[in-house]
Backbone as CSV, one residue per row, in Angstrom:
resi,resn,N_x,N_y,N_z,CA_x,CA_y,CA_z,C_x,C_y,C_z
1,MET,-19.102,37.630,-30.315,-18.828,35.691,-30.290,-20.494,35.134,-30.714
2,SER,-20.647,33.803,-31.173,-22.043,33.021,-30.938,-21.751,32.335,-30.162
3,ALA,-22.991,31.282,-29.750,-22.566,30.376,-28.826,-21.882,28.998,-29.155
4,ALA,-22.546,29.112,-30.575,-21.470,27.662,-31.005,-20.087,28.377,-30.971
5,MET,-19.523,29.145,-31.831,-18.167,29.591,-31.445,-17.644,29.299,-30.144
6,THR,-18.410,29.933,-29.152,-17.817,29.760,-27.543,-17.653,28.189,-27.052
7,GLU,-18.660,27.821,-27.531,-18.409,26.082,-27.182,-17.447,25.550,-28.158
8,ASN,-17.138,25.626,-29.137,-15.855,25.306,-30.232,-14.775,26.001,-29.635
9,GLY,-14.510,26.759,-28.726,-13.273,27.422,-28.683,-13.225,26.701,-27.249
10,ARG,-14.293,26.429,-26.219,-13.762,25.911,-24.951,-13.438,24.373,-25.268
11,VAL,-14.080,23.628,-26.510,-13.578,22.160,-26.529,-12.334,22.123,-27.124
12,LEU,-11.908,23.070,-28.303,-10.594,22.989,-28.536,-9.623,23.205,-27.396
13,GLU,-9.614,24.243,-26.853,-9.049,24.387,-25.469,-8.433,23.195,-24.667
14,ALA,-9.925,22.653,-24.394,-9.701,21.518,-23.704,-9.089,20.550,-24.207
15,LEU,-9.101,19.956,-25.603,-8.390,19.092,-26.180,-6.945,19.489,-26.375
16,LEU,-6.484,20.625,-26.469,-4.941,21.133,-26.416,-4.440,20.948,-25.021
17,GLN,-5.086,21.060,-24.123,-4.841,20.591,-22.585,-4.539,19.356,-22.290
18,GLY,-5.124,18.486,-23.194,-4.942,17.148,-23.176,-5.843,16.302,-22.242
19,GLN,-7.087,16.998,-21.872,-8.080,16.463,-21.455,-8.996,15.239,-22.310
20,PHE,-9.586,14.421,-21.666,-10.538,13.210,-22.328,-11.723,13.816,-22.283
21,ILE,-12.175,13.709,-23.228,-13.606,14.286,-23.208,-14.611,12.827,-23.666
22,CYS,-15.294,12.712,-22.645,-16.510,11.855,-23.018,-17.853,12.088,-22.181
23,ALA,-18.967,11.524,-22.125,-19.955,11.918,-21.650,-20.416,11.989,-20.063
24,VAL,-19.479,11.746,-19.344,-19.250,11.337,-18.229,-18.647,12.975,-17.824
25,SER,-17.341,12.887,-18.120,-16.774,14.448,-18.011,-16.614,15.860,-18.198
26,ASP,-17.465,15.486,-19.358,-17.859,16.736,-20.015,-19.002,16.526,-20.958
27,GLU,-20.056,16.224,-20.565,-21.515,16.247,-21.199,-21.790,16.788,-22.604
28,ASP,-21.694,18.459,-22.389,-21.992,19.235,-23.389,-20.838,19.115,-24.677
29,ALA,-19.538,18.738,-24.119,-18.582,18.812,-25.210,-18.810,17.727,-25.825
30,PHE,-18.801,16.395,-25.449,-18.988,15.335,-26.111,-19.980,15.480,-27.146
31,SER,-21.145,15.679,-26.443,-22.143,16.419,-27.559,-21.837,17.084,-28.602
32,TYR,-21.166,17.811,-28.239,-20.549,18.825,-29.647,-19.479,18.201,-30.741
33,LEU,-18.910,17.261,-29.871,-18.105,16.525,-30.729,-18.602,15.215,-31.678
34,GLY,-20.063,14.975,-31.190,-21.007,13.814,-31.607,-21.621,14.183,-33.021
35,LEU,-21.438,15.576,-33.440,-21.899,15.771,-34.711,-20.571,15.988,-35.847
36,GLU,-20.727,15.215,-36.806,-19.702,15.026,-37.673,-18.804,16.591,-38.069
37,ALA,-19.660,17.721,-38.193,-19.731,19.066,-38.847,-18.540,19.407,-37.590
38,ASN,-18.980,19.148,-36.387,-18.309,20.034,-35.597,-16.809,19.390,-35.275
39,ARG,-16.928,17.571,-35.651,-15.146,17.323,-35.292,-14.537,17.717,-36.628
40,ALA,-15.204,17.752,-37.962,-14.904,18.315,-38.619,-13.983,19.588,-38.822
41,THR,-14.561,20.809,-38.064,-14.122,22.219,-37.810,-13.081,22.054,-36.790
42,ILE,-13.131,21.260,-35.578,-11.836,21.004,-34.711,-10.905,20.539,-35.507
43,ASN,-10.889,19.237,-36.482,-9.676,18.916,-37.160,-8.749,19.802,-37.762
44,HIS,-9.828,20.655,-38.377,-9.239,21.788,-39.113,-8.671,22.928,-38.556
45,GLN,-8.764,23.227,-37.502,-8.038,24.004,-36.226,-7.336,23.534,-35.593
46,LEU,-7.066,22.231,-35.784,-5.950,21.211,-35.188,-5.143,21.383,-35.874
47,ALA,-5.027,21.151,-37.208,-4.332,20.652,-38.440,-2.891,21.637,-38.172
48,PRO,-3.051,22.898,-38.427,-1.625,23.601,-38.435,-1.297,23.511,-36.971
49,LEU,-1.556,22.754,-35.797,-0.815,22.491,-35.184,-0.387,21.023,-35.052
50,ASN,-0.267,20.448,-36.150,-0.060,19.159,-36.028,-0.726,17.853,-35.267
51,ARG,-2.045,18.127,-35.427,-3.040,17.577,-34.289,-4.143,17.128,-34.827
52,ARG,-4.511,16.693,-33.983,-6.000,16.063,-34.820,-6.738,15.263,-33.659
53,LEU,-8.155,15.241,-33.925,-9.407,14.898,-32.984,-8.998,13.393,-33.000
54,ALA,-8.871,12.546,-32.306,-8.652,11.122,-32.074,-9.789,10.786,-30.803
55,SER,-10.396,9.575,-31.269,-11.257,8.681,-30.218,-10.643,7.397,-29.864
56,ALA,-11.488,6.812,-28.888,-11.210,5.348,-28.318,-12.520,4.807,-27.785
57,CYS,-12.526,3.444,-27.616,-13.490,2.774,-26.848,-14.955,2.830,-27.329
58,ASP,-14.612,2.729,-29.043,-15.855,2.685,-29.859,-16.538,3.986,-29.921
59,GLY,-15.668,5.056,-29.596,-16.252,6.379,-29.710,-16.783,6.940,-28.349
60,GLU,-16.519,6.279,-27.315,-17.173,6.787,-25.979,-15.971,7.743,-25.340
61,VAL,-14.530,8.181,-26.001,-13.741,9.294,-25.616,-13.205,9.741,-26.720
62,TYR,-12.973,11.181,-26.804,-12.122,11.749,-27.392,-10.853,12.827,-26.876
63,PHE,-9.901,12.686,-27.568,-8.570,13.454,-27.233,-8.001,14.282,-28.188
64,CYS,-6.866,14.732,-27.831,-5.683,15.114,-29.050,-4.472,14.210,-29.207
65,ALA,-4.592,14.293,-30.350,-3.287,13.236,-31.278,-2.496,13.610,-32.061
66,TYR,-1.395,13.525,-32.301,-0.421,14.112,-33.410,-0.894,13.572,-34.522
67,GLU,-0.772,14.304,-35.659,-0.846,13.921,-36.932,0.130,13.285,-37.404
68,VAL,1.413,13.841,-37.362,2.264,13.025,-37.424,3.502,13.066,-36.631
69,LEU,4.079,11.753,-36.430,5.048,11.621,-35.460,6.379,11.861,-36.066
70,GLY,7.167,12.865,-35.633,8.493,12.979,-35.873,9.423,12.551,-34.680
71,ASP,10.702,13.149,-34.741,11.866,12.839,-33.649,11.076,13.738,-32.534
72,ASP,10.329,14.850,-32.509,10.226,15.486,-31.229,9.098,14.863,-30.548
73,GLU,7.661,14.766,-31.682,6.879,13.886,-31.208,6.969,12.798,-30.343
74,HIS,8.159,12.010,-30.929,8.507,10.614,-30.475,8.842,11.010,-28.788
75,ARG,9.727,11.713,-28.559,10.532,12.194,-27.365,9.249,12.602,-26.566
76,VAL,8.200,12.973,-27.101,6.846,13.797,-25.789,6.262,12.374,-25.835
77,LEU,5.911,11.490,-26.580,5.136,9.795,-26.599,6.296,9.481,-25.475
78,SER,7.316,9.366,-25.672,8.461,8.554,-24.700,8.250,9.253,-23.080
79,SER,8.395,10.487,-23.292,8.102,10.920,-21.855,6.848,10.658,-21.423
80,GLN,5.446,10.735,-22.348,4.297,10.321,-21.600,4.121,9.048,-21.261
81,PHE,4.894,8.215,-21.791,4.793,6.650,-21.771,5.387,6.533,-20.150
82,GLN,6.316,6.927,-19.793,6.980,7.050,-18.434,6.095,7.412,-17.413
83,GLU,5.288,8.607,-17.774,4.580,8.966,-16.614,3.433,7.701,-16.589
84,ILE,3.034,7.200,-17.705,1.791,6.614,-17.914,2.338,4.856,-17.087
85,ALA,3.458,4.664,-17.630,3.975,3.502,-16.635,4.004,3.461,-15.319
86,THR,4.357,4.885,-14.870,4.562,5.186,-13.261,3.185,4.920,-12.594
87,HIS,1.966,5.445,-13.509,0.950,5.546,-12.718,0.383,4.217,-12.792
88,LEU,0.546,3.142,-13.676,0.082,2.016,-13.733,-0.434,1.365,-12.784
89,HIS,0.821,1.122,-12.203,0.800,-0.062,-10.918,-0.258,0.533,-9.742
90,PRO,0.033,1.512,-9.190,-0.925,2.363,-8.058,-2.427,2.419,-8.950
91,LEU,-2.614,2.604,-10.136,-4.098,2.705,-10.470,-4.679,1.475,-10.404
92,VAL,-3.666,0.525,-10.963,-4.425,-0.683,-10.843,-4.582,-1.136,-9.640
93,GLU,-3.631,-0.926,-8.413,-3.764,-1.672,-7.236,-5.168,-1.131,-7.038
94,TRP,-5.287,0.634,-6.991,-6.365,1.154,-6.468,-7.346,0.787,-6.963
95,LEU,-8.175,0.536,-8.180,-9.021,-0.055,-8.890,-9.480,-1.533,-8.392
96,LEU,-8.272,-2.395,-8.110,-8.677,-3.738,-7.390,-9.333,-3.388,-6.217
97,LEU,-8.506,-2.728,-5.120,-8.926,-2.344,-3.780,-10.347,-2.150,-4.202
98,ALA,-10.906,-1.208,-4.681,-12.306,-0.445,-5.005,-13.365,-1.847,-5.403
99,GLN,-13.038,-2.442,-6.226,-13.870,-3.640,-6.797,-13.925,-4.240,-5.479
100,GLU,-12.654,-4.764,-4.836,-12.986,-5.732,-3.852,-13.738,-5.139,-2.728
101,ALA,-13.496,-3.793,-2.254,-14.338,-3.095,-1.424,-15.758,-3.531,-1.679
102,GLN,-16.117,-3.121,-2.682,-17.643,-3.197,-3.273,-18.021,-4.514,-3.466
103,GLY,-17.574,-5.366,-3.441,-17.990,-6.751,-3.378,-18.404,-7.079,-4.749
104,SER,-17.487,-6.501,-6.340,-18.034,-6.668,-7.121,-17.023,-7.368,-8.480
105,ASP,-17.546,-8.151,-9.144,-16.969,-8.817,-10.557,-16.327,-8.308,-11.348
106,ALA,-17.147,-7.061,-11.648,-16.668,-6.152,-12.842,-15.881,-5.143,-12.738
107,PRO,-14.940,-4.696,-13.481,-14.317,-3.630,-13.023,-14.735,-2.282,-13.571
108,LEU,-14.274,-1.089,-12.510,-15.158,0.043,-13.167,-14.833,0.486,-14.252
109,SER,-16.145,0.979,-14.999,-16.118,1.827,-16.105,-16.976,3.021,-16.155
110,ALA,-17.041,3.598,-16.934,-17.710,5.119,-17.092,-18.825,5.151,-16.655
111,GLY,-19.258,5.933,-15.861,-20.803,6.012,-15.293,-21.037,5.604,-14.092
112,ASP,-20.041,4.600,-13.533,-19.995,3.659,-12.445,-19.446,5.171,-11.330
113,PRO,-20.564,4.597,-10.500,-20.240,5.799,-9.108,-19.465,5.207,-8.007
114,LEU,-18.804,5.520,-6.947,-18.181,5.260,-5.803,-18.329,6.116,-4.712
115,ARG,-19.083,5.309,-3.809,-19.505,6.768,-2.727,-18.227,6.532,-1.694
116,LEU,-17.772,7.573,-1.110,-16.579,7.319,-0.420,-16.756,7.093,1.045
117,ASN,-18.303,7.228,1.364,-18.385,6.834,3.099,-18.818,5.179,2.796
118,GLU,-19.515,4.657,1.901,-19.310,3.207,2.078,-17.867,2.337,1.805
119,LEU,-17.068,2.973,0.817,-15.944,2.453,0.996,-15.095,2.371,2.326
120,GLN,-15.318,3.301,2.727,-14.377,3.784,4.425,-15.221,2.830,5.265
121,SER,-16.441,2.910,5.343,-17.022,1.862,5.986,-16.327,0.694,5.897
122,VAL,-16.325,-0.104,4.884,-15.935,-1.777,4.134,-14.672,-1.688,4.849
123,ILE,-13.605,-0.651,4.336,-12.421,-0.855,4.670,-11.888,-0.673,5.730
124,GLU,-12.531,-0.172,6.844,-11.817,0.270,8.204,-12.601,-1.046,8.990
125,ASP,-13.379,-1.502,8.265,-13.989,-3.179,8.845,-13.186,-4.151,8.604
126,THR,-12.255,-4.088,7.566,-11.014,-4.959,6.665,-10.017,-4.799,7.301
127,PRO,-9.127,-5.552,8.141,-7.634,-5.037,7.920,-6.848,-5.337,7.097
128,ALA,-7.275,-6.379,5.929,-6.251,-6.342,5.006,-6.690,-5.198,3.995
129,LEU,-8.081,-4.713,3.764,-8.368,-3.833,3.054,-7.934,-2.751,3.458
130,ARG,-7.610,-2.167,5.043,-7.013,-0.961,5.555,-5.106,-0.973,5.196
131,GLU,-4.884,-2.369,5.188,-3.570,-2.392,4.890,-3.068,-2.198,3.071
132,GLN,-4.068,-2.803,2.352,-4.046,-2.291,1.298,-3.945,-1.098,0.812
133,LEU,-5.188,-0.286,1.475,-5.374,1.125,1.113,-4.104,2.093,1.686
134,ALA,-3.362,1.699,2.931,-2.616,2.347,3.381,-1.230,2.315,2.181
135,LYS,-1.036,0.891,1.798,0.328,0.870,0.864,-0.122,1.849,-0.621
136,VAL,-1.336,1.304,-1.007,-1.633,2.219,-2.218,-1.549,3.831,-2.043
137,ALA,-2.247,4.539,-1.297,-2.222,5.859,-0.806,-0.911,6.394,-0.606
138,GLN,0.343,5.674,-0.285,1.568,6.365,0.108,2.564,6.436,-1.404
139,TYR,2.071,5.450,-2.598,2.375,5.889,-3.814,2.510,7.265,-4.303
140,ARG,3.402,7.755,-5.125,3.617,9.089,-5.586,2.323,9.378,-6.142
141,LEU,1.916,8.581,-7.044,0.600,9.386,-7.792,-0.609,9.920,-6.870
142,PHE,-0.603,9.288,-5.482,-1.287,9.814,-4.477,-1.024,10.750,-3.703
143,GLY,0.130,10.256,-3.294,0.982,11.181,-2.034,0.029,11.473,-1.173
144,SER,-0.403,10.491,-0.089,-1.073,10.592,1.155,-0.230,10.409,2.253
145,THR,0.054,11.413,3.006,0.493,11.256,4.387,-0.026,10.835,5.336
146,SER,-1.569,10.763,5.354,-2.474,10.682,6.288,-2.716,8.930,6.854
147,ASN,-2.664,8.998,7.986,-2.583,7.523,8.882,-4.196,6.857,8.756
148,SER,-5.282,7.978,8.382,-6.310,7.510,8.687,-6.913,6.820,7.564
149,VAL,-8.315,6.003,7.362,-8.819,5.347,6.446,-9.339,6.768,5.251
150,ASP,-9.999,7.472,6.452,-10.640,8.532,5.687,-9.761,9.573,4.882
151,GLY,-8.874,10.274,5.747,-7.870,11.039,5.144,-7.296,10.713,3.640
152,GLN,-7.008,9.044,3.592,-6.212,8.054,2.530,-7.517,8.094,1.661
153,LEU,-8.583,7.819,1.538,-9.261,7.918,0.551,-9.683,9.160,-0.191
154,LYS,-9.583,10.259,1.139,-9.828,11.989,0.174,-8.902,12.388,-0.564
155,GLN,-7.643,12.079,-0.286,-6.257,12.116,-1.259,-6.353,11.428,-2.404
156,VAL,-6.581,10.010,-2.354,-6.578,9.146,-3.463,-8.184,9.978,-4.183
157,PHE,-8.977,9.851,-4.020,-9.846,10.774,-5.023,-9.376,12.055,-5.168
158,LYS,-8.980,12.556,-4.677,-8.416,14.299,-5.064,-7.676,13.931,-6.403
159,ARG,-6.615,13.157,-6.133,-6.123,12.815,-7.056,-6.404,12.062,-8.613
160,LEU,-7.474,11.260,-8.538,-8.110,10.390,-9.230,-8.961,11.504,-10.008
161,VAL,-9.648,12.526,-9.560,-10.000,13.516,-10.195,-9.001,14.431,-10.895
162,GLU,-7.881,14.592,-10.519,-7.142,15.660,-10.629,-6.718,15.072,-12.186
163,HIS,-6.553,13.413,-12.470,-5.841,12.724,-13.560,-7.201,12.675,-14.636
164,GLY,-8.390,12.986,-14.101,-9.289,13.162,-14.725,-10.034,11.295,-14.754
165,TYR,-9.857,10.905,-13.956,-10.199,9.203,-14.196,-11.789,9.057,-13.309
166,PHE,-12.060,10.415,-12.246,-13.213,10.519,-11.963,-13.503,11.836,-12.124
167,ILE,-14.934,11.974,-11.669,-15.143,13.183,-11.604,-16.214,13.395,-10.137
168,ARG,-16.190,14.771,-9.566,-17.593,15.016,-8.287,-18.229,15.662,-9.046
169,PRO,-19.634,15.322,-9.296,-20.562,15.838,-9.816,-21.325,17.193,-8.688
170,ASN,-21.164,16.516,-7.466,-22.030,17.565,-6.608,-20.943,17.730,-5.576
171,PRO,-20.453,18.811,-5.253,-19.344,19.092,-4.341,-19.702,18.727,-3.101
172,GLU,-21.126,19.040,-2.770,-21.609,18.579,-1.534,-21.700,17.137,-1.035
173,ARG,-21.714,16.402,-1.949,-21.501,14.644,-1.680,-20.140,14.186,-1.784
174,LEU,-20.186,13.251,-1.163,-18.531,12.445,-1.468,-19.096,11.207,-2.358
175,ILE,-19.666,11.359,-3.594,-19.663,10.448,-4.490,-19.216,10.895,-5.731
176,TYR,-18.138,9.906,-6.315,-17.439,10.118,-7.479,-17.830,9.096,-8.783
177,THR,-17.990,9.634,-10.032,-18.327,9.081,-11.125,-17.037,8.707,-11.673
178,ALA,-16.970,7.421,-12.051,-15.818,6.896,-12.942,-16.294,7.758,-14.768
179,THR,-15.038,8.290,-15.293,-15.013,8.871,-16.781,-14.710,7.748,-17.534
180,ALA,-14.504,7.841,-18.911,-14.418,6.969,-20.270,-12.729,6.884,-20.171
181,LYS,-11.794,7.789,-19.034,-10.592,7.581,-19.212,-10.461,6.304,-18.536
182,LEU,-10.602,5.753,-17.676,-10.666,4.634,-17.418,-10.718,3.477,-18.109
183,ASP,-11.911,3.830,-18.905,-12.008,2.484,-20.297,-10.719,2.534,-21.201
184,TYR,-10.532,3.804,-21.376,-9.208,3.918,-22.215,-7.899,3.368,-21.646
185,LEU,-7.822,3.346,-20.371,-6.683,2.845,-19.655,-6.754,1.278,-19.737
186,TYR,-7.853,0.457,-19.801,-8.140,-0.835,-19.872,-7.961,-1.222,-21.172
187,GLU,-8.320,-0.277,-22.239,-7.628,-0.436,-23.472,-6.352,-0.747,-23.709
188,LEU,-5.431,0.162,-23.270,-4.632,0.580,-23.227,-3.784,-0.882,-22.517
189,LEU,-3.879,-1.261,-21.182,-3.501,-2.231,-20.489,-3.815,-3.759,-21.425
190,ARG,-4.952,-3.575,-22.092,-5.201,-4.927,-23.111,-4.055,-5.544,-24.124
191,PHE,-3.963,-4.354,-24.878,-2.686,-4.097,-25.777,-1.336,-4.255,-25.730
192,ILE,-0.874,-3.705,-24.296,0.105,-4.121,-23.897,0.216,-5.473,-23.376
193,ASP,-0.564,-6.011,-22.939,-0.841,-7.850,-22.407,-0.915,-8.298,-23.732
194,GLU,-1.339,-7.947,-24.535,-1.399,-8.860,-25.900,-0.223,-8.835,-26.804
195,ALA,0.940,-7.770,-26.207,1.838,-7.578,-27.161,3.405,-7.808,-26.105
196,GLU,3.041,-9.229,-25.373,4.288,-9.458,-24.635,5.326,-9.657,-25.323
197,ASP,5.366,-9.992,-26.504,6.454,-10.382,-27.322,7.354,-9.240,-27.397
198,LEU,6.954,-8.009,-27.421,7.605,-6.777,-27.536,8.508,-6.317,-26.146
199,ALA,9.226,-5.495,-26.700,10.172,-4.702,-25.484,8.893,-3.824,-24.915
200,LEU,9.160,-3.631,-23.445,7.796,-2.762,-22.810,7.808,-1.408,-23.716
201,GLU,8.682,-0.616,-23.628,8.547,0.748,-24.040,7.969,0.373,-25.730
202,GLN,8.738,-0.179,-26.479,8.440,-0.296,-27.927,6.664,-0.960,-27.976
203,HIS,6.154,-1.782,-27.080,4.776,-2.236,-27.339,3.674,-1.189,-26.621
204,ALA,4.539,-0.197,-25.663,3.597,0.822,-25.033,3.682,1.691,-25.862
205,MET,4.838,2.013,-26.768,4.688,3.368,-27.930,3.750,3.012,-29.088
206,ASP,3.648,1.492,-29.346,2.699,0.892,-30.061,1.306,1.160,-30.031
207,ALA,1.194,0.987,-28.276,-0.296,1.338,-27.923,-1.074,2.607,-28.202
208,LEU,0.161,3.136,-27.766,-0.130,4.809,-27.443,-0.225,5.388,-29.027
209,ASN,0.788,4.981,-30.374,0.343,5.039,-31.615,-1.281,4.514,-32.002
210,GLN,-1.371,3.391,-31.638,-2.744,2.751,-32.050,-4.023,3.342,-31.508
211,GLN,-3.892,3.783,-30.230,-4.850,4.362,-29.691,-4.896,5.524,-30.102
212,GLU,-4.343,6.388,-30.833,-4.157,7.760,-31.616,-4.041,8.697,-29.779
213,THR,-2.534,8.428,-29.145,-2.487,8.786,-27.916,-2.776,10.420,-27.828
214,LEU,-3.129,10.954,-26.688,-3.347,12.331,-26.560,-2.223,13.186,-26.610
215,LEU,-1.966,14.327,-26.983,-0.883,15.368,-26.826,-0.154,14.918,-25.405
């Protein structure tokens, strides 16, 4: 099997597993999908599965979407929405906490680093942030049972990596880098905010469809 085919198979598998592919999460796969011929090949392989390659954030992130939405697909999307809705609140609270701890006015975006030790130092010295972290870390999304700032932060970052919002480039260092899945989350939130006249599930479903939601 050629190297090109191996990369093709790896990218196809990642997409079908529901992964978001960006320059941060998987630079090689992102470069592969940057070529029109490769995108066409992937789409050809996805078509028999009622899937297609989708992108968001001005082409900064790729993922797998349904080609045609039938009853079964709508049920999957509805279930997916419930999961997203469950995650939104703790994610937003965490992002606001991290932003405040960094003293930044800008939301975290793809490529931005977070240093666990620096966050820990600021949070431990700030009672309000300690209280906020303790609350956020206990959400089911993060599931921390620790009473220490160190333990809570490590569990939060562990879950953020598992869900694809951050990567840890060097396992020897406690530095985490945001992926474009965060930017996708912001786009989804903006769409929902702009669709306030719709019922929550309806405009979330519309957002998922408009953003060419992943499988």
